[in-house]
Structure formats: structure tokens, C-alpha cells
Residue, then its C-alpha position, 0 to 999 in steps of 0.5 A: m928760409k922758404k923757397y919761391d919761384a920768380l918769373y922776371i920779364f926783361t924788355g929792350v934786351a937785345k943781347d945775351d950780355v945785356l940780359n945776364a947784366n940785367l939779371e945780375k943786377a935783379l938777383a943782387e936785390v935778393t942777396k941784399l935782403g939775405g936771400t939765396v938764388v938756387s937756380a936761374e933759367s931763361l925761357g927766351k924771348r916771347v911776344f906779349s898777347r897785348p902790348m903793355a906800357k908800349k912794349e910788344s915783347g920781353v925775355y922771360v927768366k924763371v928763377r928759384l930762390e930762398m928767402e925769408p917770407s917777410a922780405v918778399a914784400t920789400l923785394r917786390a917794392r925794390y923791383r918797382l924801382v929797378e927799370e931793368v925789371f919789366r915785370v916780376q911775379i913771386l910765388a911761394v913753392d909748395e914742398r908737398r907738391e914739389a916732392k910729389l912731382v919729383a916722385e912722378k918723374a922718377a916713376r916716368d923715367e923708370r917706366q921709360a927705361r924699362r920700356e927701353a930695356d925691353a925693346q933693346t931685349k926684343s931687338d936682340a933676340a930678333r937679330t939672334r933669330t935672323a942670324e940663325e935662320t941665315e946660318a941654317 
């Protein structure tokens, strides 16, 4: 099983329950082909830079999924038949790049925590000095 990122565009979706139903129908195709859905994140409604097929905007949903590489072409073909899916883009995830991004995020979080701890220490020292000066 290989990891993929898929970006779905749904048009004509006015309510969240309709979006969820359309997304469930689209993700059912993944499970029919033996894949699994790892995560799904709605990116919200966006206006297209130019109208496509007489549509002005759509709701974007990013999905991380795992499936066999041989099933991806079949999945794309099935999405052409699903009316609810306006567009879909499926890209393979580069595991080395993902590991590097996770390591960079961990390092950023550590630096931020260190900065916050230093700022808290300085703030506590300043309060202590102020309290000592007012007592004296």
C-alpha cells in the first residue's frame, strides 16, 4: 500500500450535510478498490480563477489515502462517472519529504517552546525585581 494525497472539488454544495454525503460517496470508491482513507480535511469554498464548465466556485477537500498503485488509474476512471466529484487530483506522497517535514516541524516547535520558556523566565525575573524594589 502506498500513500496518496487527493484533492477533491465539489460544486453546487450549499450545506455541510450535502458535502459530507458527497464526500462519503467519493470515498466509498476508495474502499471499494481496497484502499483506506487516513484523513480528510475540508479546505472550504473557493472561487475559481476562471469559470470551468459554467461553474464559478467549489468546495475543496484534501484527503490522505492508502491504496495499491495499480488501483489509482481505476479510481480516476470511476471518478469520471461520479457526478458529485467535479475535479480530483491524486498525487503520490514522497515518504522522504514527509519525514523531513515532520522533523522540521518538531525542530520549529522545540525552538518556539524554548523561546516561550526564556520569555517566561525573563518575565518572572522582572516581576521579582519589581517586587523587591517596591519592598525596599
